[in-house]
N, C-alpha and C positions, 0 to 999 in steps of 0.2 A: 756394742762397743768392741767386742773381741773381733767381729767380722771387719770392722773398720780398721783396727790395728793390723789385722792380717793382710788387708788390702794394701795398707801403707807399707808394710814390710816387704811384700812382693814387689811393689813398685821400686822401693829403695834397692832391693837386690838386683833387679833388672838394670836400674840406673848405674849401680856400681860396676856390674859386669860390662855394660856397654862402654862406660867411661874408661875402664881399665884396658879393654881390647883396643878401643880407638886410640887411646893414649900410646899404647905399645906400637900400634901400626904406624902412627905418625912419627914416632921416634925412629922406627926402623927405616922409613923412607928418608927422613932427614939425615940419618947417619949414612945411608947408602949414597946420598947426594953430596957427601963430603962435610956434613955438619956434625962432627964428632964431639964427644965430651959433653959439657953442660949445654952447649948450643943445640944438641939433638933433643934434649929434654925441654928446652924452651919453646920449641915449635908446637907440640901438643897443647901446652898451656895457652899459647897465643890463639890457636884455632878455637879452643873451647871457650875462652873469654869472649871472642868475637861472636860465637853462637849465643852466649848468654846475653850479651849486650843487644844483639838483634832481637832476641826473644822478648826482652824487657820492653823494647820499643814497640813491638807488636802488641804486647799486653796493655800498653798505655792507651791505645786507641787513637793516637795522633801520628801523622806522617808515616802511614803504613808502607808507602812505596819504598822509602829508604830502609825501613826495617826488613821488608821482604828481600830487597836487593842484597843486603849484606848477610842475611840469613842463608840465602841460596849459595852465596860465595863460600861461606864457612862450611856449610853442609857438603858442598861439592869437594872441598879440600879433605874433609873427614872421610867421606865415602870413597873418594879416589884413593886415599891411602889404604883403606880397608880392602878395596878390590885389588889394588896393585900388589899387596903382600900376599894375595891368595894364589900365587904362582904365575900370574900374568906378566910379571916384571922380573927381569934378571937383576937382582940387587948387586951383582958383581959387575954388571955392564949397564949402568944407568945412562939413558940418552941425555943429550945436551939440553934439550928443551925442558926436561924435568929439573935439571940442576939450576937452570935459569929461574924457573917458577919457585923452587925452594929458596933460592937466594933472594928473590924479590918479595917473598911473602911477608917478612917483618914490616916493610914499608906499607904494603897493602893493608895489613892488619892494623897498623897504627893509624892510618888514614880512616879506615872504617870505624874503629873504636872512638876516635876523636869526633867524627861527624855524628855518631849515634849518641855519644855522651854529652856533647856540648852544644849541639844544635837545639834551638828553642822550638819545641813542637807547637803548632798552632792550637790554641785552646778550643776544645769542642764547644759548639754553640749550645748554650743552655736555654732550653725553652722556658720562657717566663710565662707564668700563668697570667691571663688577663685580669686586670684589676676590676673588681666589681664596681659598676657604675653606681654613684650615690642615688638613692631613691629620691625622686622628685616629689616634693610635698605640694599638693595642689592648694594654692592659696585661694581663699574665698574671693569670688568675683566682686569687684567694687560695685556697690549699690548706686542707684541713680542719685546724682547730686541734686539736692533740693534747690529749686529755682528761687532766686531772690524775689521777694514781693515787690511788685511795681509800686512806685510812689503814687499815692492818690492825688489826683489833680486838685489844685486849690480852687475853691469856688470863686467865680468871678463876681465881684461886687459892682452892682450898677448903682450909680449915683442918680437919684431922681432929679430930673430937670424941671425947671419951672414951667416950660411950655410943653404940653402934651402933643405928640405928633398927630397930625390929622390923618385919619384913616379914610382911604378912598372907598366909596360904597361899591360892593360887588355887583357886577352886571346881572340884571334880572334874566332868569332863564327864559329863553324864548319858547313859547308853546310849540310843540311838535305838530306835525300835520295830523289831522284827525283820521283815524283808521276807518275805512269804509265798513258799514254794517254788513255782516255776512248774510248771504241769501238763505232763506229758510224754506225747505221743501214743504209742499202742501201735505204730504203724507205725515211728515214729522209734526206739523201743526195739529192735524187731526188726532194723532196719538197723544200729543200733549194735552189736548182738550179732554180726551177720555181719562187721562191720568189725573187731571185737575178735578174733573167731575167726581171721580172715585174718591179723591182725597177730601173733597168737600162733603161727600155723603158720609164718610166715616168720621171725620173730625168736626164738621160744621164750620170750618174756616177755609179761606182761600189758600191755595198752595203757594209757597214762597219759591224763590229762584233756586235756593240751595237744594231743597227737596226735589224740585223738578229736575234739576241737574243730576241728582243721584238716581232718580227713577229712570231717566232717559239714558244716562251714561254718555253725556255729551260734554264738550268743553264749556267753560263758564261763559265765554262770549256768545256762543251759540245758544246756551240756555237763556241768557238775557233776551236775545232776539226772539226766541220762541215765546217767552213770557210776555213780550210786548204785543204778540198777536192774539193772546188769550182775551 
């Protein structure tokens, strides 16, 4: 806390010294340019007030171009007075252009102070945080719509008639052409006779067509033809 107070005190002392010297130099230049009496003391106040107004505009953060313009003008006037009184200007023989500048300074300071104090600075754009989007609630998907049951057809009522309709007789199936009997090889007939003799010797009964077909491994039609030769 003490270091902070010491730093503030040092800054204040420097500010008081700079203001007093600059105030005195501006007064001396105004007095040398013919502005004597109270008018000589009004010039330093005008320059310092313009500096303060320009600095406040720069601190506001808006319309900095105008603030910097008038701040440079006021600072040039203050520094020019400080340098001129350092022996570079003969205060007993002030040039005409300096007298013109000193005489016209009140109007310039009034214009700058009015523009800085009464011009409406453009408001700085404020970044707005994006609004959070509302959460979308997933609605349940609609289920299948049950189909309406189809109306049952009404049974057709037949009224019995007195006379029964006569039914036409179906045409008789025509007998197809007789299939030719397959030719039986002699070797197959000899084998069949051996099989039949063996069957009779074991069972004492003649062999039938189904057994003969199974023993020979031939189609049914061929087995019948072989059995006819036994």
